[in-house]
N, C-alpha and C positions, 0 to 999 in steps of 0.2 A: 798313685797318680790321681789328681783331681780331674773329673770328667765334666766338661761343659755341655749344657743342654743348648743346642743350636738349631734355629730354624733357618732353612735355606729357601728363599722365596723366588719363584720363577714366574714366567708369563711374558707374553708379548714378543718373544724371540725364540727361534728354534735353536736347539743345541744337541750335542751327542749324548743322548739320554743314558744309555747303558754305561758308558765311560764316566759320565758325570756322577752317577750313583756309585760306581766303583771308587771314584776319587774320595768321596766323603765316607764311604765304608772303611777306607784304609786308615783312618785316623783313630787310634785307640783312645785318644784324649777327648774326642768329641762324640756326643750322643746326638745324632743329626736327624732332623725331620724335614725332608724335602717336600715342599708344598707350593701350589699355585697361589698367586696373590689373592684371588677371590676367596680361597679357603682360609688363608691367613687372616684377611680382613674381616671375614665372617665369624671368626672364632671369638669367644668372649674376651673382653679385655684382660681378665685375670689369666687366661691361657696365654695370650700374646705376651703379657708381662712376665710370664714364668720362665721365658728363655733367658739364658745368660748373654747370648749374642744372637744377632740376626745377620745373615749373609744375603745380600740382594744380588740376584743374577737375573734380573728382569729388564724389560724395556717397553713399558707402556708408552703409547704415543700421546701427543697433545697434553692435556692436563686432566686430573680426576674431576668428575662432576661434583658439584657442591653438595648434592644429597647422597652421594655414594659412600659406601662403607670404606673403600680404599683411602679416600681423602682423610677421613677422620682417624682411621687407624694409623696412617703414615704421619699425620700431624702430631699424633700422640708420642711419636718417637723422641721428640725433644724433651719430654718430661720423664722418661722412664729410667734414665741412667744406664741403659744397656749398651753393650758394645755393638757397633754397626759396621759391617764390612760391605763396601760398595765395589762390586767386582765386575770388571770389564765393561760390557755394554750397559750395565746399570748406571754407569756415569752419564749415559745419554738418555736415560728415562725421563719421561714427562718434559719434553723440551720447551713447552709453553708454561711451565709452572715455576715461578720464582722460588718456591719453597725448596724444590729439589736442587735447583741451582745453588742455593745458599748452603744446603746440606753438603754437597760435594765440593763447594768452594770454587766453582767456575761459573761466572756470570754468562759468558757467551759460549754455548756448547755446539756451535756450528762445526762440522767436521768433515774430513775425508777419511777413507779407510783403505788399507792395503793388506791383502791376504798373504800369508806364508812368507813373511819377511824374517830374515835372520838378523838379530840385533844383539848387541852387548848391553848388559844391565849392570849398573854400578850402585852398590849400597853406599850411603853417604854418612852414616853415623854408627860406628862400631859398637857404641854403648847402648843403642836402642834395642829393646828386647825382640822386636819383630825381625831385625836384620843382624843381630849380634852374631859374629863368627862367620858370616857369609862373605865369600870372596866374589869379585865380579864374575859373571857367567854369560854364556852365549846361549840363546834359545831362539826357536822359530815360533812366531806368533803373528796375529793380526795387529797392525799398528793403527793408531788414530792420530791424524794430523789436525790438531785443534789447540785452542788456548790452554795455557797451563793454570794450575791453581794459583790463587793469589794470597793476599794478606790473611794471616791467621792459620796458615797451614805449615806443618813441619815436613820437609821433604826427606823421604827415606830412600827412594830409588830413582835413578836417572838413567834413561836409555841413551844409546849412542847410535842414532839412525836418522837419516835426513827426512824420512817420511813419518816421523813420530813426534808427538808432543815431547817436551823436554823433561817432564816429570811423570814417572809411571807408578809411583807409590808415595802416599803422604797421609799424615794424620791431622785431625783437627777436632775441635770441640764443637758441639751443636746442642745448645741448651744444656741439659744435665747429662747428655750422652756423649760417648767418645766414638769417633768415626775414623775408620781406616779405608782409604780409597786405593784401589789397585787397577791400573789400566790393563794389566796382563790377564790372560786366561781365556782365549777365544774358543779353543777346542781341545780334543784329547791329546794332540801333539804337545801343546803347552802344559796340559795337566800332568803329563808324564815327567816333566822336568822336575828333578828333586828340589831345586832351589825354589821354584814356584810353589811346590807342595809345602815346603817349610814356611814360606811367607804367609800362605793362607792359614795354616794351622796356628802360627804365632799371632797373626792378625786377629 
């Protein structure tokens, strides 16, 4: 089995720490390094580029400062060719920064949120490797009521819930890199769902 070297980047939002680490320790196919954005962006470029994929589970506010390391490190993502996974509240990161809006494919990221909602999730493309073989499932998670991704995105997951956006998983290109966005994954209840776990690993 091929093992992927993966950085999981946090910051700007609280989360269930122990269960989060347990989630990523459970994947035999992933060699995971969980780290804060400040640590990631302060690492040498060669170290940041050495990861096969980057999973963002952060939510910084505003926009990065012009002279700060996070801004240059994140702008470099368009050049690396790495796989980028934008998970749950990372969709909302840097609400004042057009760069991040373009990366996730949603120009207007104004939102409402609803905790502990029960929703059905439907895979849309039986041939796509992220969702191949998955049947529709029901899970409990936080939903975001916000605009959906637009042109240039391939929709993979659609929820059935009146308080949710209409697309909960999609892929898109960004420069030389490949992006997988997933609205799911608020807390340990969602992380325990086997379908969610499969989507994250494949993504």
